GURO-937536 format. One record per residue (C-alpha): residue number from 1; residue in one letter; chain; y, x, z. Coordinates in nm, 4 decimals, padded with zeros to 6 digits. Example, Ala and Ser with C-alpha at 12.3 -4.5 7.8 and 13.67 -1.06 7.14 Angstrom:
BEGIN
[1 A A [-00.4500 01.2300 00.7800]]
[2 S A [-00.1060 01.3670 00.7140]]
//
This chain:
BEGIN
[1 M A [11.1020 11.9752 09.0501]]
[2 S A [10.8625 11.6833 09.0033]]
[3 K A [10.6270 11.5720 09.2775]]
[4 P A [10.2546 11.6412 09.2298]]
[5 A A [10.0338 11.3689 09.0862]]
[6 S A [09.6827 11.3462 08.9485]]
[7 D A [09.5769 11.2503 08.5991]]
[8 I A [09.5795 10.8743 08.5395]]
[9 F A [09.1983 10.8608 08.5067]]
[10 Q A [08.9442 11.0656 08.7047]]
[11 F A [08.5806 11.1030 08.5988]]
[12 E A [08.3270 11.2064 08.8624]]
[13 N A [08.1365 11.4398 08.6296]]
[14 E A [08.4592 11.6209 08.5353]]
[15 I A [08.5858 11.6887 08.8897]]
[16 E A [08.4450 11.9969 09.0588]]
[17 W A [08.3094 11.9682 09.4113]]
[18 E A [08.4938 12.2030 09.6485]]
[19 D A [08.2630 12.3676 09.9026]]
[20 Q A [08.4091 12.3129 10.2500]]
[21 K A [08.1234 12.5144 10.4071]]
[22 N A [07.8725 12.3991 10.6675]]
[23 G A [07.7213 12.1251 10.4497]]
[24 I A [08.0386 11.9472 10.3369]]
[25 Q A [08.1772 11.9249 09.9840]]
[26 R A [08.4944 11.7527 09.8641]]
[27 Q A [08.6178 11.5940 09.5387]]
[28 I A [08.9862 11.5069 09.5030]]
[29 F A [09.0496 11.1939 09.2975]]
[30 G A [09.3761 11.0096 09.2272]]
[31 Y A [09.6943 11.0916 09.4137]]
[32 D A [10.0702 11.1029 09.4126]]
[33 D A [10.3100 11.1802 09.6957]]
[34 K A [10.2364 10.8444 09.8646]]
[35 I A [09.8553 10.8139 09.8495]]
[36 M A [09.5365 11.0138 09.7868]]
[37 L A [09.1666 10.9333 09.7345]]
[38 V A [08.9070 11.1939 09.8342]]
[39 K A [08.5264 11.1924 09.8403]]
[40 A A [08.3423 11.4025 10.0994]]
[41 R A [07.9673 11.4639 10.0612]]
[42 F A [07.7768 11.5556 10.3791]]
[43 E A [07.4356 11.7109 10.4367]]
[44 K A [07.2399 11.6031 10.7446]]
[45 G A [07.3793 11.7764 11.0540]]
[46 A A [07.7140 11.8631 10.8936]]
[47 I A [08.0088 11.8282 11.1292]]
[48 G A [08.3616 11.7240 11.0421]]
[49 A A [08.5279 11.8859 11.3444]]
[50 M A [08.7626 11.6849 11.5658]]
[51 H A [09.1142 11.7012 11.4225]]
[52 K A [09.4295 11.4980 11.3687]]
[53 H A [09.6938 11.4752 11.0991]]
[54 P A [10.0151 11.2771 11.0386]]
[55 H A [09.8554 11.0665 10.7628]]
[56 S A [09.7086 10.7169 10.7882]]
[57 Q A [09.3438 10.7270 10.6798]]
[58 V A [09.1079 10.4529 10.5634]]
[59 T A [08.7464 10.5461 10.4881]]
[60 Y A [08.4528 10.3722 10.3213]]
[61 V A [08.0958 10.4920 10.3873]]
[62 R A [07.9125 10.5316 10.0566]]
[63 G A [07.5620 10.6209 10.1680]]
[64 G A [07.4176 10.7909 10.4725]]
[65 A A [07.4826 10.7449 10.8423]]
[66 F A [07.7427 10.9116 11.0624]]
[67 E A [07.8412 10.9352 11.4286]]
[68 M A [08.2159 10.8772 11.4061]]
[69 T A [08.4594 10.9416 11.6876]]
[70 I A [08.8138 10.8057 11.6696]]
[71 G A [09.0213 10.8648 11.9800]]
[72 D A [08.7948 10.7884 12.2781]]
[73 E A [08.5499 10.5650 12.0869]]
[74 T A [08.2291 10.6776 11.9140]]
[75 R A [08.0268 10.4496 11.6861]]
[76 I A [07.7431 10.4865 11.4362]]
[77 I A [07.8598 10.3947 11.0851]]
[78 K A [07.6384 10.3490 10.7795]]
[79 D A [07.6498 10.2712 10.4082]]
[80 G A [07.8978 09.9891 10.3449]]
[81 D A [08.0922 10.0361 10.6700]]
[82 G A [08.4443 10.1702 10.7032]]
[83 Y A [08.7101 10.2767 10.9499]]
[84 Y A [09.0843 10.3276 10.9950]]
[85 V A [09.2448 10.6288 11.1647]]
[86 P A [09.6108 10.5889 11.2675]]
[87 P A [09.8409 10.8906 11.2261]]
[88 N A [09.8005 11.1711 11.4820]]
[89 V A [09.4805 11.0296 11.6402]]
[90 M A [09.1956 11.2760 11.7042]]
[91 H A [08.8826 11.2027 11.4996]]
[92 G A [08.5659 11.3720 11.3778]]
[93 V A [08.2204 11.2997 11.2424]]
[94 V A [07.8589 11.4179 11.2643]]
[95 C A [07.6325 11.3385 10.9701]]
[96 L A [07.3055 11.1767 11.0845]]
[97 E A [07.1686 11.1005 10.7343]]
[98 P A [07.3008 11.2632 10.4137]]
[99 G A [07.5798 11.0588 10.2644]]
[100 M A [07.9352 11.0337 10.1459]]
[101 L A [08.2700 10.9255 10.2874]]
[102 V A [08.5429 10.8006 10.0546]]
[103 D A [08.8824 10.8624 10.2165]]
[104 A A [09.2241 10.7220 10.1299]]
[105 F A [09.5240 10.8985 10.2844]]
[106 A A [09.8878 10.7909 10.2989]]
[107 P A [10.0912 10.9875 10.2292]]
[108 M A [09.8848 11.2361 10.0226]]
[109 R A [09.7252 11.5377 10.1922]]
[110 E A [09.9374 11.8172 10.0508]]
[111 D A [09.7131 12.0645 10.2335]]
[112 F A [09.4247 11.9585 10.0014]]
[113 I A [09.6136 12.0581 09.6834]]
//
């Protein structure tokens, strides 16, 4: 059985937004078993609840402002900023101004497929 992988090219207007409820939507972009790119669109006040997972995560803020907590540290992040979450570290976010987070996960988030 082959491992899952995305199409070679992804076009924003051809990928459906998945409603994650409570003001968050998600688009899944390129992935294979080693890496995955995901966009998450947040409305003001939306909360990405505190959670952890075994994946490394790197995120770029593409618009908006967020209160981001990673482990015991909380910072305000805005358009153009980014962050890294090591595997199995608790993290979560509160959206202060509508915006988008662009996440890269390694390995891929099989639970998103």
